Structure formats: C-alpha cells, structure tokens
C-alpha positions as CSV (number, residue, x, y, z in Angstrom):
1,M,122.9,79.9,108.3
2,D,121.5,76.5,107.2
3,L,118.6,77.1,104.9
4,D,118.3,73.5,103.6
5,N,115.5,72.6,105.9
6,K,113.8,75.9,106.1
7,T,111.1,77.6,104.1
8,V,112.6,80.9,102.9
9,V,110.3,83.9,102.6
10,L,111.3,87.1,100.9
11,V,109.3,90.1,101.9
12,M,109.7,93.3,99.9
13,G,108.0,96.5,101.0
14,G,108.7,99.7,99.3
15,S,106.9,102.5,101.1
16,Q,104.2,103.4,103.6
17,G,101.7,100.8,102.4
18,A,104.2,98.1,103.4
19,A,103.7,99.0,107.0
20,V,100.5,96.8,107.1
21,I,102.6,93.8,105.8
22,F,105.4,94.4,108.3
23,D,103.0,95.0,111.3
24,S,101.1,91.8,110.4
25,L,104.3,89.8,110.2
26,L,105.5,91.2,113.6
27,T,102.2,90.2,115.1
28,L,102.5,86.7,113.8
29,L,106.1,86.4,115.0
30,G,105.3,87.8,118.4
31,Q,102.4,85.4,118.9
32,E,104.7,82.5,117.8
33,K,102.3,81.7,115.0
34,V,105.4,81.1,112.7
35,D,107.9,78.5,113.8
36,A,111.6,78.3,113.4
37,S,111.3,76.3,110.2
38,F,110.7,79.6,108.4
39,Q,113.5,82.1,107.6
40,F,112.5,85.6,106.5
41,F,114.5,88.0,104.5
42,I,112.9,91.4,104.6
43,L,113.8,94.3,102.2
44,L,112.7,97.5,103.9
45,G,111.6,100.6,102.1
46,T,113.1,104.1,102.8
47,K,110.0,104.9,104.9
48,N,110.3,101.7,106.9
49,A,113.8,101.7,108.4
50,H,112.4,101.8,111.9
51,Y,111.2,98.2,111.5
52,Q,114.8,97.0,111.5
53,E,115.0,97.2,115.3
54,K,111.7,95.4,115.7
55,F,112.6,92.5,113.5
56,A,116.0,92.2,115.1
57,L,114.2,90.6,118.1
58,F,113.6,87.4,116.0
59,T,116.4,85.0,115.1
60,N,114.7,83.8,112.0
61,V,114.4,87.3,110.4
62,M,117.1,89.1,108.5
63,T,116.5,92.7,107.4
64,Y,118.1,94.7,104.7
65,K,117.9,98.4,103.9
66,F,116.3,99.7,100.8
67,I,117.7,98.3,97.5
68,S,117.4,100.7,94.7
69,N,118.4,98.6,91.7
70,Q,118.3,95.1,90.4
71,D,122.1,94.7,90.5
72,E,122.1,95.2,94.3
73,L,119.1,92.8,94.6
74,A,121.0,90.0,92.8
C-alpha cells in the first residue's frame, strides 16, 4: 500500500459511543464524499466488531480488532 500520496486518518473508537463516528464515516464513504486520496485505519472497540464487514466494502479502509495495550498499538 502506497501511503506517500495519501492523507492517512486513524480512527479509534472504544465502545458504544463510537457507533456514531463509525456510522457517520460509513455514510460519507457510501456517498463518495471521501475520495481515494484518503486512507483510513480504524481500530474497532469490543462492541463494534460488526463494523468490520461494513468497512470491508471500501478499498481505502483497513480495520483492526480491539487493541488493549500500547505495545500492540505501536
């Protein structure tokens, strides 16, 4: 993946409140309001694993399961 010419966005959502963020991002992506110059890396919370399937529809989004400590995040 070539990130040199892309704007990289890290989205971290830890729990149920993050659903608003994830739903909003899915809406933007679905309406093509975000172009391919953006690459999203999304860290899902334990209550948000079902979003992995939804985000998989977009080539400029990578999702990761819940990360519980800073060593894993690094």
